N, C-alpha and C positions, 0 to 999 in steps of 0.2 A: 371332781364334778359329780354331783348327785343326780341320780335318775329319778324321775317323778314316780315311777313304779318299778320296784325292785324285781318283782316277778309277776307272772300272769295272774296269780291269785289276788294280788293287790289291785291290779287293773280291773279284774272282774268285780271287786267290791266297791269300786269308785262310783260315785253318782253319774259321772259322765258316761261310763260304760253302760250302766243300766238305761240311761237316757237314749244312747245310740242304739241299744238293742231294741228298745220299744219302738224307736223310729223305723228301724229296719223291719221289724215284725209288722208294723202298720203298712209299710210299702208292700211287703209280700202278701199280706191279707187282701190288699186291694188289687193284686195282680197287675202292678204297674209295668208297662213295657220298659225294656232295658234303656231305651233312649230317654225316657223320662225319669228314671230312677234317681239320678243325681239331682235333678231339679226338685223332685218330690222330697228327697232327703233334706235339701237346703230349706225347703218350705217348712217341713216338719220341725227342723231345728230352729227355725225362726231367724236364720242368718240371711242378711240381705246382700252379702257379697257373693261372688261367683264360686269361690272355693270354700271348702269346709275345713276349718281348723280344728282337728280332733283333740289336740293337746290342750287347748284352752277350755276352761270350764264354761258351761253354758249358764246364762242368767236364769233360764227356766229350770225348775226343779223336776217337773214331770211333763208328760205328754198325754194328758187324759183325753183330749178331744182334738185331734189334728184337723178334722173336717167339721165344718159347722153341722149342727144337729139337723137343721132344716135346709137341705140343699136347694139353692135357687138356680135358675137357668144361667145366671151370670157368674157363678163361682167356678173355681178350677175344674179342669176336665178329667177328673179321675173316674176309674171304672165303677167305684162304689156309688158315685153320684149318678152315673148313667143307669146303673141298676135300679137305684131308688126312683129316679125320674120315670123310668119305664114301668116300674112296679106301681107307682101312683096312677099312671094312665090306664093300666090293666086292659090292654088292647089285644084283640085276637086275630085280626086280618092284616095282611101285608099292606093293603091300601091305607090302613090307619097307622101301622107301626113305622113304615118307612118315612113318612113326613115327620114323625116325631124324632126319629133318629137324625134326619137331616137338620131339624131345628136344634137339637141338642149339640150336634157337631158344629153348627154355625155359631151358636152363642157361647159354647164352652171351650171349643178347641180352635175357633177362628177359621174353620174350613168352610168356605163358601161353596165349593164344588166337591162332589164325591163321585167315585166310579164304583163299579161292582165290588172290587176288591176292598175298598175302604168301607163300603156298606156291610160287607160280610164280616169284617173285623168288628164293626159296631154291634152287629147281631150277636157275635160271640161274646163280646165284652158285656153285653146286657143280659146274657144267658137266655136269649130268645132264639128259638129254632128259625133259621132263615127259610124263605120260600125256595122251592126247587130251582127256579129260574129267576135269579135276581134281576138280570137284564130285562127280562120280559115284564117283571113287576114294575120296574122303573119306566119302561116304555108306556105301560098302561096308565101309570100315574101322570105321565106327560100328555098322552092323547085323550084319555077318557075322563080324567078328573081335573087336569090342569094344575095339579099341585107341584109338579116339577117341570123344569124346562131343560132341554139339552143345551150344553154350552157349545157355542160355535167355535170351530177350530180345535176342539178337544174331543175326539171320538170316545164315546162311552161315558163321558162326564156329564153330570146333571147338577142343577142347582134348585133350591127351594124357591118357588114363586111366592108372591104376596098372598095368593089364594091358599097356598100350602101353609104358610105361616099363620094366616088367619084361622085355618082349619085346626091347627095345633092349639092356638091360643083360645079359641072360642067354641069349637065344636067337639073337641075331645073331652070326655068326662074327666073331671079332676078327682 
């Protein structure tokens, strides 16, 4: 029985190894949470099945651009996309930043409701300094601006209202 790779040097010279290394580097560059790393690797490899078969050669020869150059709100929910989305908006106040983060989470990660902990993670992933009191900022966006509404039955959870979504789509500078 012959082994596909006699030693580690042969493995390191293989196109599959280079491809996997590029995919893993891309995942690390995007600071993908551990829970999403397997899914991200599958996406980067272009495999549509749930498991990754490392021993079979990939039909793709390189991985030049795993993420589309112009991220849209509907594509995958990676940290790089979130940073780019927030960078385009160039916002300074929590009253403007928080609805944008809610919008991004709703359209890219499928999260309709967020609590303070979820929002803090989005602030960190977007490399934006969070407000000192996130809970107070969300209450203000509910009572003063009407951009968020509290979720009944889930203490501390909020959802983006239609007014908040319209604010992100039409009022925030692009």
